[in-house]
Biotite code that builds the C-alpha atoms (Angstrom):
import biotite.structure as struc

atoms = struc.array([
    struc.Atom([-63.352, 42.189, 65.902], chain_id="A", res_id=1, res_name="MET", atom_name="CA", element="C"),
    struc.Atom([-63.261, 38.366, 65.222], chain_id="A", res_id=2, res_name="THR", atom_name="CA", element="C"),
    struc.Atom([-64.715, 37.548, 68.811], chain_id="A", res_id=3, res_name="TYR", atom_name="CA", element="C"),
    struc.Atom([-67.707, 39.648, 68.000], chain_id="A", res_id=4, res_name="TRP", atom_name="CA", element="C"),
    struc.Atom([-68.164, 38.126, 64.577], chain_id="A", res_id=5, res_name="LEU", atom_name="CA", element="C"),
    struc.Atom([-68.207, 34.799, 66.191], chain_id="A", res_id=6, res_name="ARG", atom_name="CA", element="C"),
    struc.Atom([-70.751, 36.226, 68.873], chain_id="A", res_id=7, res_name="GLU", atom_name="CA", element="C"),
    struc.Atom([-73.223, 37.342, 66.277], chain_id="A", res_id=8, res_name="ILE", atom_name="CA", element="C"),
    struc.Atom([-73.057, 34.412, 63.847], chain_id="A", res_id=9, res_name="GLY", atom_name="CA", element="C"),
    struc.Atom([-73.435, 32.092, 66.955], chain_id="A", res_id=10, res_name="GLY", atom_name="CA", element="C"),
    struc.Atom([-76.468, 33.888, 68.070], chain_id="A", res_id=11, res_name="TRP", atom_name="CA", element="C"),
    struc.Atom([-77.766, 34.224, 64.522], chain_id="A", res_id=12, res_name="LEU", atom_name="CA", element="C"),
    struc.Atom([-77.661, 30.312, 63.658], chain_id="A", res_id=13, res_name="LEU", atom_name="CA", element="C"),
    struc.Atom([-79.354, 29.666, 67.667], chain_id="A", res_id=14, res_name="VAL", atom_name="CA", element="C"),
    struc.Atom([-82.320, 31.722, 66.192], chain_id="A", res_id=15, res_name="LEU", atom_name="CA", element="C"),
    struc.Atom([-82.509, 30.280, 62.802], chain_id="A", res_id=16, res_name="LEU", atom_name="CA", element="C"),
    struc.Atom([-82.517, 26.817, 64.570], chain_id="A", res_id=17, res_name="GLY", atom_name="CA", element="C"),
    struc.Atom([-85.409, 27.868, 66.691], chain_id="A", res_id=18, res_name="LEU", atom_name="CA", element="C"),
    struc.Atom([-87.160, 29.231, 63.805], chain_id="A", res_id=19, res_name="TYR", atom_name="CA", element="C"),
    struc.Atom([-86.795, 25.436, 62.311], chain_id="A", res_id=20, res_name="PHE", atom_name="CA", element="C"),
    struc.Atom([-88.046, 23.977, 65.490], chain_id="A", res_id=21, res_name="PHE", atom_name="CA", element="C"),
    struc.Atom([-91.029, 26.620, 65.153], chain_id="A", res_id=22, res_name="ALA", atom_name="CA", element="C"),
    struc.Atom([-91.608, 25.608, 61.675], chain_id="A", res_id=23, res_name="GLN", atom_name="CA", element="C"),
    struc.Atom([-91.687, 21.548, 62.422], chain_id="A", res_id=24, res_name="ALA", atom_name="CA", element="C"),
    struc.Atom([-93.919, 22.614, 65.381], chain_id="A", res_id=25, res_name="PHE", atom_name="CA", element="C"),
    struc.Atom([-96.534, 24.335, 63.051], chain_id="A", res_id=26, res_name="ASP", atom_name="CA", element="C"),
    struc.Atom([-95.744, 20.919, 60.573], chain_id="A", res_id=27, res_name="PHE", atom_name="CA", element="C"),
    struc.Atom([-97.440, 18.812, 63.271], chain_id="A", res_id=28, res_name="LEU", atom_name="CA", element="C"),
    struc.Atom([-100.054, 21.350, 63.870], chain_id="A", res_id=29, res_name="LEU", atom_name="CA", element="C"),
    struc.Atom([-101.181, 20.783, 60.418], chain_id="A", res_id=30, res_name="ARG", atom_name="CA", element="C"),
    struc.Atom([-100.476, 17.169, 60.637], chain_id="A", res_id=31, res_name="LYS", atom_name="CA", element="C"),
    struc.Atom([-97.584, 16.745, 58.374], chain_id="A", res_id=32, res_name="ARG", atom_name="CA", element="C"),
    struc.Atom([-95.574, 14.231, 60.363], chain_id="A", res_id=33, res_name="VAL", atom_name="CA", element="C"),
    struc.Atom([-93.166, 13.309, 57.316], chain_id="A", res_id=34, res_name="PHE", atom_name="CA", element="C"),
    struc.Atom([-92.578, 16.901, 56.669], chain_id="A", res_id=35, res_name="GLU", atom_name="CA", element="C"),
    struc.Atom([-91.772, 17.402, 60.265], chain_id="A", res_id=36, res_name="ALA", atom_name="CA", element="C"),
    struc.Atom([-89.096, 15.172, 60.962], chain_id="A", res_id=37, res_name="GLY", atom_name="CA", element="C"),
    struc.Atom([-86.430, 16.406, 58.629], chain_id="A", res_id=38, res_name="PRO", atom_name="CA", element="C"),
    struc.Atom([-87.073, 19.936, 59.575], chain_id="A", res_id=39, res_name="THR", atom_name="CA", element="C"),
    struc.Atom([-86.631, 18.944, 63.690], chain_id="A", res_id=40, res_name="VAL", atom_name="CA", element="C"),
    struc.Atom([-82.931, 17.323, 62.317], chain_id="A", res_id=41, res_name="VAL", atom_name="CA", element="C"),
    struc.Atom([-82.385, 20.260, 60.305], chain_id="A", res_id=42, res_name="ILE", atom_name="CA", element="C"),
    struc.Atom([-82.945, 22.806, 63.506], chain_id="A", res_id=43, res_name="GLY", atom_name="CA", element="C"),
    struc.Atom([-81.359, 20.502, 65.670], chain_id="A", res_id=44, res_name="PHE", atom_name="CA", element="C"),
    struc.Atom([-78.337, 20.723, 64.033], chain_id="A", res_id=45, res_name="VAL", atom_name="CA", element="C"),
    struc.Atom([-77.792, 24.428, 63.041], chain_id="A", res_id=46, res_name="ILE", atom_name="CA", element="C"),
    struc.Atom([-79.027, 25.194, 66.835], chain_id="A", res_id=47, res_name="PHE", atom_name="CA", element="C"),
    struc.Atom([-75.946, 23.035, 68.125], chain_id="A", res_id=48, res_name="ARG", atom_name="CA", element="C"),
    struc.Atom([-73.993, 24.379, 65.773], chain_id="A", res_id=49, res_name="GLY", atom_name="CA", element="C"),
    struc.Atom([-74.741, 27.838, 66.806], chain_id="A", res_id=50, res_name="GLY", atom_name="CA", element="C"),
    struc.Atom([-74.125, 26.599, 70.560], chain_id="A", res_id=51, res_name="ILE", atom_name="CA", element="C"),
    struc.Atom([-70.466, 25.433, 69.721], chain_id="A", res_id=52, res_name="HIS", atom_name="CA", element="C"),
    struc.Atom([-69.762, 28.772, 67.962], chain_id="A", res_id=53, res_name="ILE", atom_name="CA", element="C"),
    struc.Atom([-70.881, 30.506, 70.951], chain_id="A", res_id=54, res_name="LEU", atom_name="CA", element="C"),
    struc.Atom([-68.651, 28.322, 73.109], chain_id="A", res_id=55, res_name="LYS", atom_name="CA", element="C"),
    struc.Atom([-65.727, 28.875, 70.490], chain_id="A", res_id=56, res_name="VAL", atom_name="CA", element="C"),
    struc.Atom([-66.284, 32.687, 71.083], chain_id="A", res_id=57, res_name="ALA", atom_name="CA", element="C"),
    struc.Atom([-65.928, 32.688, 74.582], chain_id="A", res_id=58, res_name="VAL", atom_name="CA", element="C"),
    struc.Atom([-62.920, 30.229, 74.732], chain_id="A", res_id=59, res_name="ALA", atom_name="CA", element="C"),
    struc.Atom([-61.176, 32.575, 72.378], chain_id="A", res_id=60, res_name="ALA", atom_name="CA", element="C"),
    struc.Atom([-62.015, 35.686, 74.741], chain_id="A", res_id=61, res_name="GLN", atom_name="CA", element="C"),
    struc.Atom([-60.480, 33.917, 77.712], chain_id="A", res_id=62, res_name="ALA", atom_name="CA", element="C"),
    struc.Atom([-57.635, 32.863, 75.869], chain_id="A", res_id=63, res_name="ALA", atom_name="CA", element="C"),
    struc.Atom([-56.852, 36.259, 74.470], chain_id="A", res_id=64, res_name="ARG", atom_name="CA", element="C"),
    struc.Atom([-56.780, 37.397, 78.327], chain_id="A", res_id=65, res_name="LYS", atom_name="CA", element="C"),
    struc.Atom([-55.095, 34.804, 79.823], chain_id="A", res_id=66, res_name="LEU", atom_name="CA", element="C"),
    struc.Atom([-51.680, 36.225, 79.164], chain_id="A", res_id=67, res_name="PRO", atom_name="CA", element="C"),
    struc.Atom([-52.831, 39.434, 81.113], chain_id="A", res_id=68, res_name="LEU", atom_name="CA", element="C"),
    struc.Atom([-53.878, 37.142, 84.089], chain_id="A", res_id=69, res_name="ALA", atom_name="CA", element="C"),
    struc.Atom([-50.529, 35.404, 84.129], chain_id="A", res_id=70, res_name="VAL", atom_name="CA", element="C"),
    struc.Atom([-48.535, 38.648, 84.234], chain_id="A", res_id=71, res_name="ALA", atom_name="CA", element="C"),
    struc.Atom([-50.360, 40.289, 86.845], chain_id="A", res_id=72, res_name="GLU", atom_name="CA", element="C"),
    struc.Atom([-50.342, 37.006, 88.931], chain_id="A", res_id=73, res_name="ALA", atom_name="CA", element="C"),
    struc.Atom([-46.603, 37.200, 88.747], chain_id="A", res_id=74, res_name="ARG", atom_name="CA", element="C"),
    struc.Atom([-46.544, 40.669, 89.478], chain_id="A", res_id=75, res_name="ARG", atom_name="CA", element="C"),
    struc.Atom([-48.365, 39.923, 92.790], chain_id="A", res_id=76, res_name="ARG", atom_name="CA", element="C"),
    struc.Atom([-46.001, 39.178, 95.921], chain_id="A", res_id=77, res_name="PRO", atom_name="CA", element="C"),
    struc.Atom([-46.906, 35.545, 97.261], chain_id="A", res_id=78, res_name="ARG", atom_name="CA", element="C"),
    struc.Atom([-47.970, 35.044, 100.698], chain_id="A", res_id=79, res_name="THR", atom_name="CA", element="C"),
    struc.Atom([-46.245, 32.519, 102.987], chain_id="A", res_id=80, res_name="PRO", atom_name="CA", element="C"),
    struc.Atom([-47.263, 29.401, 103.068], chain_id="A", res_id=81, res_name="THR", atom_name="CA", element="C"),
    struc.Atom([-47.764, 27.225, 106.363], chain_id="A", res_id=82, res_name="LYS", atom_name="CA", element="C"),
    struc.Atom([-45.052, 24.621, 106.736], chain_id="A", res_id=83, res_name="GLN", atom_name="CA", element="C"),
    struc.Atom([-46.492, 21.069, 105.852], chain_id="A", res_id=84, res_name="VAL", atom_name="CA", element="C"),
    struc.Atom([-44.798, 18.021, 107.813], chain_id="A", res_id=85, res_name="GLY", atom_name="CA", element="C"),
    struc.Atom([-44.678, 16.663, 111.259], chain_id="A", res_id=86, res_name="PRO", atom_name="CA", element="C"),
    struc.Atom([-46.311, 18.462, 113.767], chain_id="A", res_id=87, res_name="THR", atom_name="CA", element="C"),
    struc.Atom([-44.027, 19.624, 116.587], chain_id="A", res_id=88, res_name="ALA", atom_name="CA", element="C"),
    struc.Atom([-44.197, 18.364, 120.179], chain_id="A", res_id=89, res_name="ASN", atom_name="CA", element="C"),
    struc.Atom([-44.953, 21.527, 121.672], chain_id="A", res_id=90, res_name="LYS", atom_name="CA", element="C"),
    struc.Atom([-47.917, 22.352, 119.579], chain_id="A", res_id=91, res_name="ALA", atom_name="CA", element="C"),
    struc.Atom([-49.742, 18.903, 120.291], chain_id="A", res_id=92, res_name="VAL", atom_name="CA", element="C"),
    struc.Atom([-52.637, 19.383, 122.869], chain_id="A", res_id=93, res_name="VAL", atom_name="CA", element="C"),
    struc.Atom([-51.549, 16.867, 125.607], chain_id="A", res_id=94, res_name="PRO", atom_name="CA", element="C"),
    struc.Atom([-54.281, 13.907, 126.636], chain_id="A", res_id=95, res_name="GLY", atom_name="CA", element="C"),
    struc.Atom([-54.719, 12.788, 130.065], chain_id="A", res_id=96, res_name="PRO", atom_name="CA", element="C"),
    struc.Atom([-51.494, 12.011, 131.742], chain_id="A", res_id=97, res_name="GLN", atom_name="CA", element="C"),
    struc.Atom([-52.480, 9.333, 134.011], chain_id="A", res_id=98, res_name="ASN", atom_name="CA", element="C"),
    struc.Atom([-55.161, 7.536, 132.604], chain_id="A", res_id=99, res_name="PRO", atom_name="CA", element="C"),
    struc.Atom([-57.532, 5.803, 134.712], chain_id="A", res_id=100, res_name="ALA", atom_name="CA", element="C"),
    struc.Atom([-59.512, 2.725, 133.840], chain_id="A", res_id=101, res_name="ARG", atom_name="CA", element="C"),
    struc.Atom([-62.740, 3.267, 133.479], chain_id="A", res_id=102, res_name="ARG", atom_name="CA", element="C"),
    struc.Atom([-65.496, 1.297, 135.057], chain_id="A", res_id=103, res_name="ARG", atom_name="CA", element="C"),
    struc.Atom([-67.441, -1.007, 133.024], chain_id="A", res_id=104, res_name="ASP", atom_name="CA", element="C"),
    struc.Atom([-71.431, 0.480, 133.508], chain_id="A", res_id=105, res_name="PRO", atom_name="CA", element="C"),
    struc.Atom([-72.767, -2.941, 132.176], chain_id="A", res_id=106, res_name="LEU", atom_name="CA", element="C"),
    struc.Atom([-70.525, -5.498, 134.287], chain_id="A", res_id=107, res_name="GLY", atom_name="CA", element="C"),
    struc.Atom([-69.496, -7.249, 131.613], chain_id="A", res_id=108, res_name="THR", atom_name="CA", element="C"),
    struc.Atom([-65.877, -7.386, 132.243], chain_id="A", res_id=109, res_name="GLY", atom_name="CA", element="C"),
    struc.Atom([-64.675, -5.414, 129.183], chain_id="A", res_id=110, res_name="GLY", atom_name="CA", element="C"),
    struc.Atom([-66.679, -8.366, 126.760], chain_id="A", res_id=111, res_name="ARG", atom_name="CA", element="C"),
    struc.Atom([-69.430, -7.614, 124.527], chain_id="A", res_id=112, res_name="ALA", atom_name="CA", element="C"),
])
């Protein structure tokens, strides 16, 4: 129940903050700059508070579901993992057995 109260309260504060922004915009349209400044600050604080309450509501819901997810993960069998370590010699693809010296196409004798 508290999740829904937080959710509804958060959305109400977000809407109230948007109302204050609209009120500040109306003040600016009527060239009342000094009244618009504090109204914007009030709207910003209320809007950010609503966003914060929404984040808390979602985090509380996730925390409430966490024990169920952990219990379900413990019930599932684990898939076997691949061994980590040095590669066995039989698994390595061999390179050329007798590396022949390459011919230098530029004729520099190996110098750059």
